[in-house]
N, C-alpha and C positions, 0 to 999 in steps of 0.2 A: 349488752347492757347500754342504756343511754337515757338521756333526759331531754324533753322538748319543752319549749316555753309557751307554745300555742298549738292550736289544732293543725295548721298548715305544716308547721315544723315537725309535728308528730307523724303526719302522713309521709313526709319526705324521709324521715328517719326510718320508719317501719318498712318503707319500700326498699331500703338499702341494706337492711340487716335481717337476720333470722330472729324471730321473737316468739318465745313460747308463752310468756305471761306479760300482760300489759296492765299496769295500774294507771287508770285513766280518769281525769277530772271530766265533769260534764259541761260546766260553764267555763269556756276558754275564749280568748280573743279571736275573733274571725270565724272560727269553726268549732262547733260544740263536740263533745265526746261522741255523741251519736253520729254526727257528721263525719268524724274520723273513721268510725267503723264502716260507714257506707262506702268509703273510698279505698278500703284495704283489699288487696287481692286475696289475702289469706288471713283469716281471723284467729288470733291467739286466744288463750284463755284470758278473760277480762275481769278485773276487779275495779269497779267504779269507786272513786274517792271524791266526795263532794260535801259541801256544807248544807245541801238541800235534801232533806229526807224525803220530800215529795216525789223525787225522781225514782224512788226505789222500784216501784212496779214496772215502770218503763224499762229500767235497767235489766231486770230479770226477764222481761219479755223479749229482749234482744239477745238473751243467752249469757248474761253476766254470771260469773261464778260466785261473786260476792259483792256486797255494797257497803262501803265504809263511810260513815259520817264524820266529818272533821269537827273538832280535833280527834285524832285517832289514838286511843290508848295502846300501849305497847302489847298488852296481852290480847287485845282485840285484833291487832295486826298479825300477831303470831297465829291466832286461830284462822285468819284468812289465808295465811301461807299454808297452813296444814290442810285447809280445804282444797286449795289448788293442787297440792301434792296428791291428795286423795283422788282427784280427777285424773291425774297422770297415771296413777296406779290402776284405776279402772280401765283406762284406755289401753294400757299395756297388757291387761289380762282379759280383755274383751274377746269374745269368740267371733271371728270375722263373718262367718255365714249368717249369724243372727243379725248383724248390723247391716247387712245388705238387703234385707227383705222390705224394709220400710222405715218410717221415721215418726216420732211423736210431734204433734202440732198443737201448740197452745192457742186456744180460742176462748177468750174471756176466762171464766173460772174452770174450764175443762181442758184436758189434754187428750187428744184423739190420736190413735195409731192409724196411720195411712200407709198402705202397702204401695211400693213403688209402681207395681204393675197396674194399679188402679188410677194413677195420676195421668191425666190427659195432657194438661199443660199448666203452667204457672204464670201469673201475670203480676206485675208490680204496680202499686198505686201509692205514690208518695212514700210514706213510711210503713207500709204494710204490704203483704203479699196475699193473693187469692190463689189457693190450690184448687184447680178445677179437676175433680176426680169423677169416677164413674158413678158414684152414689150421690155426691153432693159437692158443694163448694165449701172450702175451709178458709177462713180469713184469719190471718195471724200477723202480729206486729213483728216484722222482720224485713230486712233488706233483701233484694233479689240476689245480691252477691253472696250474702250469708246463706241463703237457701240453696244456691247453686253448689256450695261447698259440701252440703249434706247429701247430695244426690250422686249416684254412680255415674261417672263421666261417660261410660260406654252406652248408657241407656237414656241419658238426657243431654240436650244440647241447647245452648243459648243461641237464639236466632235473631234477637233484637234487644235493644236496651231494656225493654219492658217484658220480654217473653222468654220462657224456657219451655221446650216441648219434649214429650216422650218420643224417642226415636222410633220405637216399635209401632207407634200409632200414626206415623206419617203415611198418608195415602199417596200423595204426589207433590212434587215441587214444580211450580209453573213459572216460566219467565215471560216477559213481554218485550216489545220492540225497543223499549227504553232501557232495557237491562235490569229491570226491577224483578224481584223474585217474590213469590207467594207460596206458603206452605198450606196444604189442605190436609186436615186430620180425619182419621176414621172414628168419628164420634156421632152421637145422635143429632147434634146441632150442625154437623158439617162445617166445623170451625175452620176458618182460613185466616192466616196471620202473615204479616209482612216479614221479610227477611232483610236485616240490615246488611249493608255491604261489608262492614267490618267483621261480621259473623259468618259470611258466606264460605270462606275457605275452610273453617272448622266443620261446617255442615257437610261440605263436599267430601272432606276427609273421612267423616263417619259413615257416609253413605257409599263410599267407594267399594 
């Protein structure tokens, strides 16, 4: 349990403790609530608390459990807590095999179910992700870090600050004389993507 006075302090605190539930303001000094989520290695359940109701849609698109508008009445806060506890209950009783087959992706007013096996790679573009799948591309408001946490770690690997690829669709990894690496994927577009040096050890570990 802890309290932070601004976005940077929140990130530092959350990096040092285990957090299951986060009540997060959106407009904070230096770093917004959305910016805080971008920097977390692991996202807890998030309830946004803000004076601006206009942010509600953006909050739910990044996976918020609830959205509270200040000033928050006691009974409304209690309902939010009950909602969070409901998510923990669902998580505890979820059937693991069903959760490993795919994920739902929010795109505008629709929610699409995308099977993991159909995802070729995922790219990050500022505050949204593009899921490049076998049938089509899906664009959703989500950080790449948050998307990475929803993927099976044995089947997907982060290769660059902007890219995650399906391990099973890697055709080859090529290096050049400067020590740079490029991944070639087995898709119709013959996609090739750079490999960041920071992500190379994890890639080698998966492919060993």
